[in-house]
C-alpha positions in Angstrom: -19.5 16.4 6.2 -20.5 12.7 6.0 -18.3 12.2 3.0 -15.3 13.8 4.7 -15.8 11.6 7.8 -16.1 8.5 5.5 -12.9 9.3 3.7 -11.1 10.0 7.0 -12.3 6.7 8.5 -11.4 4.7 5.3 -7.9 6.3 5.4 -7.3 5.7 9.1 -8.7 2.1 9.1 -6.6 1.1 6.1 -3.7 2.9 7.6 -4.1 0.8 10.8 -4.3 -2.4 8.8 -1.1 -1.6 6.9 0.7 -0.3 10.0 -0.1 -3.4 12.0 0.9 -5.7 9.2 4.2 -3.9 8.8 5.0 -3.8 12.5 4.3 -7.6 12.9 6.7 -8.2 10.0 9.4 -5.8 11.2 9.3 -7.2 14.7 9.5 -10.9 13.6 13.0 -11.7 12.6 11.7 -15.1 11.2 9.3 -13.4 8.7 10.1 -13.7 5.1 8.1 -13.3 1.8 9.9 -16.4 0.5 7.0 -18.8 1.1 4.4 -16.5 -0.5 6.7 -16.0 -3.5 7.7 -19.6 -3.9 4.1 -20.7 -4.7 3.5 -18.1 -7.4 0.9 -19.4 -9.9 1.0 -16.3 -12.2 4.3 -15.0 -13.6 6.3 -17.7 -11.7 9.5 -16.7 -13.4 9.2 -13.1 -12.2 8.4 -14.2 -8.6 11.2 -16.7 -8.6 13.5 -13.9 -9.5 12.1 -11.9 -6.6 12.5 -14.9 -4.3 16.2 -15.5 -5.3 18.8 -15.1 -2.6 20.1 -11.9 -4.2 16.7 -10.2 -4.2 14.9 -11.7 -1.2 16.5 -9.4 1.4 15.3 -6.3 -0.6 11.9 -7.8 -1.2 11.5 -8.5 2.6 12.6 -5.0 3.4 10.2 -3.4 0.9 7.4 -5.5 2.3 8.0 -4.8 5.9 8.9 -1.1 5.8 6.6 -0.4 2.8 3.5 -1.5 4.7 4.6 0.2 7.9 5.3 3.5 6.2 2.1 3.2 4.2 0.2 2.8 7.4 1.9 5.8 9.0 1.2 7.9 5.9 -2.5 7.0 5.8 -3.0 7.5 9.6 -1.3 10.9 9.6 -2.7 11.9 6.3 0.6 12.9 4.8 1.8 12.0 1.3 -1.4 10.1 0.9 -1.5 10.3 -2.8 2.0 9.0 -3.3 1.8 6.3 -0.7 -1.6 5.2 -2.0 -0.3 4.7 -5.5 2.7 2.8 -4.2 0.3 0.8 -2.0 -1.7 -0.2 -5.1 1.5 -1.5 -6.7 2.3 -3.5 -3.6 -1.3 -5.0 -3.5 -1.0 -6.0 -7.2 2.3 -7.7 -6.4 0.5 -9.6 -3.6 -2.5 -10.4 -5.8 -0.7 -11.9 -8.8 1.3 -14.8 -7.3 -1.9 -16.3 -5.7 -4.0 -15.9 -8.8 -4.8 -19.2 -10.4 -6.7 -17.4 -13.2 -9.6 -16.7 -12.7 -9.5 -17.7 -9.0 -7.3 -15.8 -6.5 -8.6 -18.2 -3.8 -11.2 -20.8 -3.3 -13.9 -18.3 -2.4 -13.3 -15.6 -5.0 -13.7 -15.1 -8.7 -11.2 -12.5 -10.0 -11.7 -10.2 -7.0 -10.1 -10.7 -3.6 -9.1 -8.5 -0.7 -6.0 -7.2 -2.6 -8.2 -5.8 -5.4 -10.5 -4.3 -2.8 -7.6 -2.7 -0.9 -6.2 -1.4 -4.3 -9.6 0.2 -5.1 -9.8 1.8 -1.7 -6.3 3.2 -2.0 -7.2 4.6 -5.4 -10.2 6.3 -3.9 -7.9 7.8 -1.2 -5.5 9.0 -3.8 -8.1 10.4 -6.2 -10.2 12.1 -3.6 -7.2 13.7 -2.0 -8.0 12.1 1.4 -4.8 13.5 3.0 -6.5 16.9 2.9 -9.4 15.6 5.0 -8.3 15.9 8.7 -4.8 15.1 7.6 -1.3 16.7 7.5 -1.4 17.1 3.7 -3.3 20.4 4.1 -0.6 21.7 6.4 2.2 20.6 4.0 0.5 22.3 1.1 0.7 25.6 2.9 4.5 25.3 3.4 6.7 27.6 1.3 8.5 24.7 -0.3 5.2 23.7 -2.0 5.1 27.1 -3.6 8.6 26.7 -5.0 8.0 23.1 -6.2 4.5 22.8 -7.8 5.1 19.1 -8.5 5.3 18.5 -4.8 1.7 19.7 -4.5 0.6 16.9 -6.9 2.4 14.3 -4.7 0.8 15.6 -1.6 -2.7 15.6 -3.1 
């Protein structure tokens, strides 16, 4: 039971962190990823492309709503496997621009909070944390999951 409670707490706490981060971005019309992207130290050409006027609107949208939806998914325990994997991609995209190899920041060597968040999200995905006091269990019992077995994999 302690393992289930630990997974549940990890899922909900990470969910709250992402939800709050997403909400603060969505509600702030001045927020933009441009400043973060502009200073990219690793793969600067790639991040310059993401920061271009053609792409920045989409990048901002994905940042804002991606974090918000990831938070909701984790808190409710629905589509946890899929959202966790997408969250890992998001965290790696956050990690790379600040990485001045091998230092992501002044107090880290290779590992920073983005790697820790990614690891925690991988744990949630691989341990099927949405089934632990979450809505993934309920979804798995729906008739649509019987018709589409691949959906069961996405749910966990």
